[in-house]
N, C-alpha and C positions, 0 to 999 in steps of 0.2 A: 157614484163614488162620494160626492159631497154629502149626500144624505147619510151614508154609512159613517163618514167621519163625524158628522154632527151627533149621531147616535152614540158613537164611541166616547165623545167628549162628555155627553150627558151621563152615560154610564159611569165614567170616571168620577164625575161630580157626586153622583149618588153613592158610589162605593165609598168615597172618602168621608161622606157625611153620616153614614149609618154605622152602628156598632152592634151588629146582631148576627147570629148564625144564619138567619133567614137571608140577610143581605149577601153574606158570603156564598151561600148555596145558589142564590138567584143569579149572581154574576160570575160564578166559578167557571162556567163554560165559555165566557167571553174573554177577550184579550186583556181586560182591565185587571183581573184577579187570577193569578195562576192557580190551577187546581190544587187543593190541599193547603192553601195558604190563607190564613186569617187576615182580614182587613185591619189596618192600623186603626186605633181609636180616633185619631185625628190626622188630617192632612199635614199638620205641622211636622210630623216625623220625616216627611220626604225631603226637608231641607237639611237634615242631619246626615253628614257623610257616614257616620257609624251605622245608621240604619241600612244604607246601601252596601257598606262593607260586609255586614252580617248577611244580608240577602244574597249578594253575589258570591259569598263563600259557600252557600248551600244551593245555589241555583245555577245550572249550567248555561241556560239561555232563556230569554223571555222576549217576546215580540209584543209590544204594546198595541200595535195595529193588526195583530193576528199573525197566523202562520204564513210566512212568505211563500211557501210552496202551495198554499191554498189558492185555487183558481179565483175565489171571490175576494181575496185580500185586496184592500185599497192600494197597497204598494205594488201588487202585480198589475192592477188595472191602470195605475198612473203611467202616463207616457214619458217616463224619465228619459229614455233613450231618444225620444223625439225632441224633447225640450233641451236636453244637454247631451248631444252626441259625443261619445267618447273620443272620436277623432279630432274634436276641437280642443281636447286636453284641458277641460275645465277643472278648476279647483273646487272641491267639495268639503264643507265643514259640517260634521255631524256633532252637534253639541249635546252632551248628556246621552251618549250612545249606549251606555250600560253594557249589558252582555248580549245585545242584539246581534243577529247575523247580518244586518244591513250593510255594515262596512265590507263584509266578504261578498255580498251580492254585488255591490258596486265594483269591487276589485275584480271579481270574476267576469264582469261585463266590460273589462278593459279600462276602467277609470283608475288612473295611476296617481293623480294628485289628490289624495284623500287624507283628511285629518279627522280622526274620531277622538273626541275628548270626553272626560268625565271627571268628577272629583272624588270618586271612590278609589282608594289605593288598591283595593283588591281587584277591581275591574281593570285598572290601568296595568297592573302586573300581568293579568290574564291577556290583555290586548298585546302587550309587549311580547309575551311568550308566543302568541299566535303569529305575530309579525316575524319573529325570529324563525319559527318553523316554516313559514311561508317563504322567507328569503333563502332558506337552506334547501328548498325544493321538497320539503316534507308536507304532509297534510296539515292544515292549520288547526284541526281539531284533535 
């Protein structure tokens, strides 16, 4: 798992430093770049909430560490439940959660003290809508 995490970090560095169609195609199958999305010209756009608002308005969900349902995903391999058993009622803080399904993964695993944050107004509104649907007993998606 540590090796895969290191590779993902390196891929993210490479993706943010290149501005070419070749870089987009080379990384499009990995978690760092969603298929069909061009890489930003500079990593500096990531600090701008308007970049994320625009992205989240057109993107339903993105997992930076890969598909959570994928057997090889680092998040599936990580022993979260062994390290933080839900019955201990731990508090979890997910900073910059974006539109990831990770908060729902924790919720569905009986973690109830969960705070997911982001600075994109679009993603915050989407998270609030999901939480309201969940509390009303409807499907969160």
